[in-house]
N, C-alpha and C positions, 0 to 999 in steps of 0.2 A: 494350512494356516489357521491359527487360533481365531475364534470368533471375536469380533470387536464388541466392546461394551456399547457401541453405537448402533449395532445391527438392529434394524426394525424400529429405531427411535425416530420420531419426527423432529427435524431440525429446520428452522426458518432462517434463511440468509437475507437480512434486510440490506438492500443495496448490492445484491448478489450478481448483478449483470456486468459489473466492472471488471477491470484487469485482475485484481486480487480475487474477486468473487469467483471467477471462472476456475481458478486453481483450488480454492477452498472447496468448491462444489465437487470437483473431480475427486479430491481426497475423501470427502464424505461419502460419495457414491461408492467408491471402492471399499469403504468400511461397512457397507450395507445399510447405511442410514437412509431413512425416507426423507426426501429433501423438498423443501418449498422455497423456490427462488423468488424473492419479492423485490421489485424495483419499479421505477417509473416506466421503464421500457422493457418488460419481461421478454419480449420477442428477441432481444439481443442475446438471450441465453438459450435459444432453441437449439443451438449447436450441441448442447449437452445431451439432447434426447437419445442419441445412439449409445451413450455410456450407461444408461439406466435400464434396469429391469422393468417389467410391466408393473405399473403402479408405484414405482419408486420415486418418480419426479413429477412435481407439479409447479405451476407458475402463478404468481399473484401480482396484480398491479397495485403499487403502494406509493404514497407520497408521505414522508415523515412529518410534513406540515399538516397532514389530515389525520387526526387521531382515529377516525372510524376505519380508514383503510389499513392503518397499522394494527388495530385491534383484530381485524379480520385476518390479517397475514400471520399473526402470532397465535391465533386460536388453536388450541390443541397441541401446540408445539411443546416438546419436552426440553428443548434447548433453542436459544435464539442467539444469533451472531449479528452484530451491527457493524456494517462495513461502510456506512454512508459518510461521505466527506466531500468537501468542495473548497475551491480557492477563491470563489467570488460569489456575489449574491448575498442573501440574508444568512450569513454564516451561523448566527446564533440559533435561528429557527431550524437549521439543518443539523449542525454538529455541536451546538451548545445546549440550549434547553430542549432542542429536538432529540438529542441523544438521551436525555433524561426521560422524555416522554416515551420513547421506545422501551427503555428499561422498565418504566412503571407499568406500561401496558403488558409487557412480557411477564412481569411479576403477577399482575392481576389475572392473567390467563393461566397461571399455574406452572409456568416454565421453571424447571429445576436448575438450569444453568443459563448464564448470560455472559457472552464474551463481547467486549467492546474494543474495536480497533481504533486507537488514537494515533499518536505520532510522537517520536522523540522531539523534544522542544515544547511540548504542550505546557502552557503556563497561563493560568487565569490572570496573572499580573503583567503579561507581556503587552508591549505597545503594538505588536503586530497582530492584526485581526485574526489571522488563521490560527496562530499559536494561542491567542487569548480564548477564542471560541473552543478550541480543542481542550484547553485546560478547564474551562467552564463545563464542557461536556463530561469530562471525567468526574468532576464533583457531582454533577447532576445524576450521573449513572450510579455512583457509589451511594448517594442518598436514597435513590429509588430502589436499588437492588444491592443490598450490602454485601452479598456473596459474589458479586460480579467480578470477572477477571478482565483486567485492562492490559492490552498489548500495545506497546509503543514501538512500531518499526521505524528504522531509519529509511532513507530513500530505497525503494524497492526496485530491483532490477529483474528482468526476465527477457527471454528471446523476443517477445512481442510487446515490450514495454514502450512507454513514450518518453523515456529518459535517455538510456543508452542509444536508442535508435535515432532520437533527435540529433544527438551529437554525431552519430554515424553518418546521417544524411548530410549534415552541414559540412563535415570534414571531407566527405567525398565530393562535394560540389564547389568548394571555394579554395583558392590557393593559400589564402591567409585568413586567420580567424581570430577575432578578439576573444579574450577569456575574461569573463566576469569573476570577481573575487578569486583570483588565481591561487591564493594561499589558503583558502577555506578548506577545512578538512572534512572529508566525507567517509562514512563507513557503510557503504551500500550493502543491503541484505537481499539474498536470493528469494524470489517469490515462492518457490517450493518450500523453503525453510519457514517462511511466515505461515503458509497454509498448514504445514505440519504442526506448527505451534498451536494453531486454533484447534486442530484435531486432538493433540496431546492433552490440552486442557479439558476438552469435552469428554475424553475417554477416562480421565483420571481426576475424580473429585478432589483428591489430595493436593493437586496442583492448582486448583481453582482458588479464587478469592484474593489473588495477588496482582501486583503490577509488574510487568516484565518489559525490559528494553530489548528489542530484537535488532541486533546489528551484525554485520558481516565480520569476518576475521581480518580483513585488510583495511587499513586507513590510507587514503590517498588525498592529495590536494586536487582542486579543480584543474590546475594546469597539468598535473601528472595524469589525471583521468583522460584529458584530451590527447595527451601524448601517447598513452597506451592504446587508445582507440585508433589513432593515426597509424601506429606501428602494426596493429592487428590488420589494418587495411593495406599494409605495405605501401603507404603513401608518405611522401615528404611534405610536410606542411609547416608554414610559419605561424607561430602562435604569438599573439600580441596581448600580454597581460595588461589589463586595464587598472590604473590606480583606483583606489576606493572612491575618491571624489568623482571621477569620470563615470565609473560604473553606476554609482548611486544616482547621479544626476540624470544619466540616460534612462535608467529604469523608471525614475519618478516622472520624467517628461514624456515618455512614450508608452509606459506600461498600460495605460488605459485604452490604447488603440487595438483594434482587432488584429490578431496575428502577431502582436508584439512578442519578442523573444523572452522578455522577463518583466514582471511588474515590480513596483516599488516594494511591496510586501515580500515577494519572492526573493528579491535581491537582499533585503534585510535578513531573511532567514538563511540565505546562502552564505552571506558574509559571517554569520555566527558560527557556521560549520554545522555538521549534522553527525555527531558521534555519541555513543553511549556514555553516560555519566560514570558507569562502573559502580554505582551505589545501589542498583536494583538487580534482581536476578535476570538472567538472559536465556538464550537458546540452550546453553549447556544444562541449565537447571531443568529444562523440559526434555532432556535426553536427546537433543538435536545437535549434530556437528555442523556448524555453519560452513557453507561452501563459498569460496571466494569468486569474485568476478573473473579473475585470471583463468579460472578453470574452464570458462566458456567463451571468452572474448574472441579468440582467434577463429573459432568455428562460426560464431554469430556474425562476424564481420566479413565473411566470405562474400555475402551478397553485395557488399559495398566496394569490393575490389574492382580494379579496372576491367578485368574480364571474368569476374565472378569466380566460379570454381575452376575455370581454365587458366586463371592467372598464374604466371610464373614469378615466384619471389625474386627480388633483386638481391637477396642475401647470398 
């Protein structure tokens, strides 16, 4: 196998202990990069240790609201990837001006590459806090690090995600299920494809400095997604599409409660849909063939079938 341009280079993953960070880390380690996983809880990434060669992997404790901790995490790094995101709390401090701070400190530390993971729907003029702060973060990153690459993924799915599995658990446990924003269109993207996009940009400077929308090849409505998950479990379920007024009222009234299924902001984003605009380059421009959810769903839903892998299909 040809040596990667990343071999031996130090890459810092800010927020690298999360769902996406784990996949990006594995890709970078396989390319021979020296990796520094930086997050508030770096112990959550210790499972990566067996994948690394001696001296290839290190961990740092960082809070993007603390400039000193960020500066220490990016010191000496040739490339920095910012994966930090949140749905609640001080969103501006974390993914608005916080993202700009990370980019500025990476620039000051001499990093040659900076990749910022944002989201489809990022918009500084949005009335939804999450989208607004993501949009402000993109602006702040571009101002601080003009050659930065911005990746806007759609909803990310994977075998161990908190999206497909949330619906999988619910469908397996209830005979009838309400569906919020049933006609909202989604274009979920495979976590490995997003991780490959990060690596592609870091390996090829010619691909850097742009904004990419990362979306899967299939577009489904929320109702269709629930139906597909139910079919993959071989379960017959009744789905109750909720009118917009009902769904929005429920989300606004209960979204603040611990364990609530959906918040007001999350409902507003869901109702908008989550698909690529088609006006920006995407996975294909990075040399990546997007993989559909349907490629994996039957296998991943085995755990939710009545008798697991011993289940006999009714078909």
